[in-house]
C-alpha positions as CSV (number, residue, x, y, z in Angstrom):
1,M,27.0,-27.7,-34.0
2,S,24.9,-26.7,-36.2
3,P,22.7,-23.2,-34.6
4,M,18.9,-25.0,-34.6
5,S,20.6,-27.6,-32.9
6,L,22.7,-24.9,-30.2
7,R,18.6,-24.0,-29.6
8,K,17.5,-27.7,-28.9
9,C,20.2,-28.1,-26.6
10,L,19.4,-24.6,-24.8
11,L,15.8,-25.2,-24.7
12,F,16.3,-28.9,-23.0
13,V,18.8,-27.8,-20.5
14,L,15.5,-24.8,-19.7
15,L,12.9,-27.4,-19.6
16,T,15.4,-29.9,-17.2
17,I,15.7,-26.9,-15.3
18,V,11.9,-25.8,-14.3
19,F,11.4,-30.1,-14.1
20,R,14.0,-30.3,-10.8
21,S,12.2,-27.0,-9.2
22,V,8.4,-28.6,-10.1
23,G,10.5,-31.7,-8.8
24,N,11.1,-29.8,-5.2
25,Q,8.3,-28.7,-4.8
26,A,6.3,-32.4,-4.4
27,E,9.0,-33.1,-1.9
28,H,8.2,-29.6,0.3
29,G,4.4,-31.4,0.1
30,Q,3.2,-28.2,-2.4
31,P,0.8,-29.1,-5.4
32,V,2.8,-29.8,-8.3
33,Q,1.5,-29.3,-11.7
34,R,3.4,-30.6,-14.7
35,V,4.4,-28.8,-18.1
36,Q,4.3,-30.4,-21.2
37,V,6.1,-28.7,-23.6
38,K,6.9,-28.8,-27.4
39,V,10.6,-27.6,-28.3
40,G,10.1,-24.0,-29.6
41,D,6.4,-23.6,-28.1
42,T,5.9,-21.9,-25.3
43,A,5.7,-23.3,-21.6
44,V,3.3,-21.6,-18.7
45,L,5.2,-22.0,-15.8
46,P,4.0,-23.0,-12.5
47,C,4.2,-20.2,-9.9
48,N,4.0,-20.7,-6.1
49,V,0.9,-17.9,-5.3
50,S,0.9,-16.8,-1.1
51,A,-0.4,-14.5,1.7
52,H,2.5,-14.8,3.3
53,M,6.6,-14.0,2.9
54,N,9.0,-14.9,5.3
55,G,6.5,-16.2,7.9
56,E,5.2,-13.3,7.9
57,T,1.4,-11.7,6.3
58,E,1.3,-9.0,4.0
59,D,-1.1,-7.7,2.9
60,G,-2.4,-7.9,-0.9
61,L,-1.3,-10.9,-3.0
62,Y,2.2,-12.0,-3.3
63,I,3.4,-13.9,-5.9
64,R,7.2,-16.0,-5.9
65,W,8.9,-18.3,-9.0
66,V,12.2,-20.3,-8.3
67,T,13.8,-22.0,-9.4
68,N,16.9,-23.6,-8.7
69,D,18.9,-20.9,-10.1
70,G,17.5,-18.8,-7.3
71,P,14.1,-16.8,-7.3
72,V,13.5,-15.3,-10.8
73,C,10.0,-13.0,-9.6
74,R,8.2,-11.9,-6.9
75,E,5.1,-10.0,-7.3
76,E,3.2,-8.0,-4.3
77,N,0.5,-5.2,-4.0
78,V,0.6,-3.3,-1.3
79,S,-2.1,-1.0,0.1
80,V,-1.2,2.0,2.2
81,V,-3.1,4.7,3.5
82,F,-1.9,8.1,2.0
83,G,0.3,9.7,4.5
84,E,1.2,6.9,5.8
85,T,4.9,4.7,5.2
86,L,5.7,1.7,2.6
87,A,7.5,-0.8,4.1
88,I,9.8,-2.8,0.9
89,R,11.5,-5.8,2.3
90,L,14.9,-5.8,-0.1
91,P,15.8,-9.5,-0.6
92,V,18.8,-8.8,-1.9
93,T,21.9,-9.1,0.1
94,G,24.1,-7.7,-1.7
95,S,24.2,-3.9,-3.5
96,A,20.4,-3.2,-5.3
97,R,18.8,-0.3,-6.6
98,V,14.8,0.0,-6.4
99,R,13.6,1.8,-9.8
100,F,10.1,3.3,-9.9
101,A,7.6,3.6,-12.9
102,P,4.6,5.5,-11.8
103,A,1.2,4.8,-12.2
104,S,0.5,8.1,-13.8
105,S,2.9,7.6,-16.6
106,S,6.1,6.2,-18.2
107,T,8.3,7.4,-16.9
108,E,11.0,5.9,-14.3
109,A,13.7,7.2,-11.6
110,D,15.6,5.4,-8.7
111,V,14.5,6.1,-5.6
112,C,17.8,4.8,-3.7
113,T,20.5,2.0,-4.0
114,V,22.2,0.2,-0.7
115,R,25.4,-0.8,-0.8
116,Q,26.8,-2.6,2.1
117,N,23.4,-1.6,4.7
118,T,23.9,1.5,3.3
119,L,21.3,3.6,1.8
120,T,21.6,6.6,-0.6
121,P,18.4,7.9,-1.8
122,A,17.9,9.4,-4.6
123,N,18.0,13.6,-4.5
124,A,13.8,13.3,-4.3
125,Y,13.5,11.2,-1.5
126,A,16.3,12.0,1.1
127,S,13.5,13.8,3.5
128,R,11.6,10.2,2.6
129,A,14.0,7.2,3.1
130,A,15.4,5.1,5.6
131,L,16.2,1.5,5.2
132,E,15.8,-0.5,8.1
133,N,16.4,-4.5,9.4
134,N,16.8,-4.7,5.0
135,T,14.0,-2.8,4.4
136,L,13.3,0.6,2.4
137,R,11.0,2.8,3.8
138,L,9.5,5.8,2.4
139,D,7.6,8.3,4.2
140,R,4.4,10.4,3.8
141,V,2.9,8.0,1.1
142,T,0.6,10.3,-1.4
143,F,-0.8,9.5,-4.6
144,A,2.1,10.3,-6.6
145,D,4.2,7.4,-5.4
146,E,1.4,4.9,-6.3
147,G,2.9,2.9,-9.0
148,S,5.6,-0.1,-9.1
149,Y,8.3,-0.9,-7.2
150,S,11.8,-2.6,-8.6
151,V,14.1,-4.0,-6.9
152,I,17.1,-4.9,-9.2
153,D,20.4,-6.6,-7.9
154,V,22.8,-4.6,-8.6
155,A,25.7,-7.4,-10.1
156,T,23.1,-9.0,-12.5
157,E,20.6,-6.3,-13.0
158,R,18.2,-8.7,-11.7
159,V,14.8,-7.6,-10.8
160,M,13.9,-9.3,-7.6
161,K,10.9,-7.9,-5.9
162,T,8.6,-6.2,-7.0
163,A,5.7,-4.1,-5.1
164,V,2.6,-2.7,-6.4
165,L,1.5,0.7,-4.7
166,A,-2.0,1.4,-4.4
167,V,-2.6,5.1,-1.5
168,E,-5.7,4.7,-0.2
169,G,-8.2,7.4,1.5
170,L,-8.0,7.3,5.7
171,V,-11.7,7.0,6.9
172,E,-13.2,8.5,10.4
173,N,-15.9,8.0,12.7
174,H,-16.3,10.6,15.1
175,K,-19.6,11.7,17.4
176,L,-18.5,14.8,19.3
177,H,-20.7,16.9,22.3
178,E,-21.8,20.6,21.3
179,G,-18.7,23.0,21.6
180,D,-15.9,19.9,21.3
181,N,-12.6,20.1,19.2
182,L,-11.1,17.7,16.7
183,S,-7.7,17.5,14.4
184,I,-6.8,15.1,12.1
185,P,-3.5,15.2,10.7
186,L,-3.8,15.8,6.6
187,C,0.3,14.6,5.9
188,C,1.2,17.9,6.4
189,L,-0.8,19.7,3.2
190,S,-1.3,23.5,3.7
191,S,-4.3,24.1,1.1
192,P,-6.4,20.7,0.5
193,Y,-10.5,20.9,-1.1
194,I,-13.0,20.5,1.6
195,E,-16.6,19.2,0.0
196,F,-19.5,19.0,2.4
197,C,-22.8,16.9,2.4
198,G,-25.3,18.1,4.9
199,P,-27.3,15.4,6.9
200,A,-30.1,16.8,4.3
201,G,-27.6,16.3,1.3
202,N,-26.9,19.6,1.0
203,S,-23.6,19.4,-1.2
204,T,-21.0,22.7,-0.9
205,A,-17.3,23.3,-0.9
206,D,-14.6,24.7,0.9
207,G,-15.4,26.6,4.1
208,V,-19.3,25.2,5.1
209,C,-18.6,24.9,8.2
210,Q,-17.6,28.3,9.9
211,G,-14.5,25.5,12.4
212,L,-13.5,23.8,10.1
213,T,-9.3,25.3,9.2
214,V,-6.8,23.8,8.4
215,Q,-3.7,24.2,10.5
216,N,0.4,23.1,10.9
217,G,-0.8,19.9,8.5
218,S,-3.9,19.3,10.6
219,L,-7.7,19.3,9.3
220,T,-8.9,21.6,12.6
221,L,-12.7,21.8,13.5
222,S,-13.4,24.3,16.6
223,N,-16.1,24.8,18.7
224,F,-18.2,21.9,16.6
225,T,-22.3,22.3,16.8
226,A,-25.5,20.3,15.2
227,K,-25.1,22.4,12.0
228,D,-21.9,20.4,11.9
229,Q,-23.1,17.2,11.4
230,G,-22.4,15.7,8.1
231,K,-19.7,14.1,5.7
232,Y,-16.7,15.8,5.0
233,I,-14.7,14.8,1.6
234,V,-11.0,16.6,1.9
235,R,-8.9,15.7,-0.9
236,E,-5.3,17.2,-2.5
237,K,-6.2,19.0,-4.8
238,M,-10.2,20.3,-6.5
239,G,-10.7,17.1,-8.7
240,G,-8.1,15.2,-6.9
241,G,-7.8,11.9,-4.7
242,I,-9.2,11.5,-1.2
243,I,-7.2,11.8,1.7
244,L,-9.8,10.6,3.9
245,T,-13.3,10.8,4.3
246,L,-14.9,12.4,8.1
247,T,-18.7,11.8,8.4
248,L,-19.7,14.2,12.2
249,K,-22.5,13.0,14.1
250,T,-23.7,14.6,17.8
251,K,-23.2,12.2,20.6
252,T,-26.1,12.1,22.7
253,I,-26.6,12.8,26.2
254,P,-28.2,10.2,27.4
255,V,-31.1,11.2,30.4
256,P,-31.0,8.8,33.9
257,T,-34.4,7.9,34.5
258,Q,-36.1,8.9,37.7
259,N,-36.8,7.3,41.1
260,T,-40.2,7.8,42.7
261,G,-39.6,6.2,45.0
262,K,-42.6,3.7,45.1
263,R,-41.9,0.0,45.6
264,R,-44.3,-2.4,43.2
265,I,-44.8,-5.7,45.5
266,R,-45.9,-8.7,43.5
267,I,-48.3,-11.0,45.3
C-alpha cells in the first residue's frame, strides 16, 4: 500500500469514529452537528458544552469532547477566593499526575502524582495538597496559583482534563458600633499593603487607621470610631493583586419614638 493510500485509510477511520460519536449523542437526545470534510482538510469537531459535570454544578464553563475511545478533552474555568481551597476532580481511575502551567510564566511543574488512591505531592505543595474522594484539594491558594492544571493519565500520557484557575479577592461590608472590634483572616499574610479611601474620597496608604493592624495572619480593627469609615483595599504587596476590599460604616442606633400618653379619638 502506498503512503498516500495509507494516509487516506487512516483519515477514513478517524472520521468514522467521529461520526459514530455524533450518532451516539443523537441517541441520548443531544443536539447533533454533522461534519463533512475532504481528505486532507481540517475537521472542526463538535463538543458538548455544559455547566454540569457528573451531575454536580461546577463554577464557570465546562467543555467535554467524547469519542468511542473515551473522553478526549475536558476543560473548565474555576474561580476561587484568595486563601480558600481549589478542588479538582480526577477523572482517571488508575495512576495520574497533575501538571501546573502558571498564568504569569511559561515554566511548568508537577503538582502531584496519584497511584492507587495515594497522593505523592511535589515538595512545593507538600503542606497544601491533599486527596479526598478522588479529588485533589489545594489549600490556601494565592495569585501565584493562577494558571492551568492538567490531569494526565500516567499510562497513556494523555491529558484527561484541564482546570483553569482564576483567584479573586474577598469583598466584605461591615457596619460597626463605636468601640467595636473586627478581625478578618488574610491567609497568614504577615505584611500586606493596605490602601484607604475615606468618606470624603481622601486616599492614603498603610496605617491610616490607628486601630487597624495585622496580627497572626488576620486584619484586626480595634475600637472602631466614625473616623475609620471608608473603603480599605488590601493587597499582597504594593501594586499586587487585591485580596480584600473592606467597606466600614457606622451602625446607627434607632431612636425610639416617644409616647406622649395622649389618645386620639376619631369622630
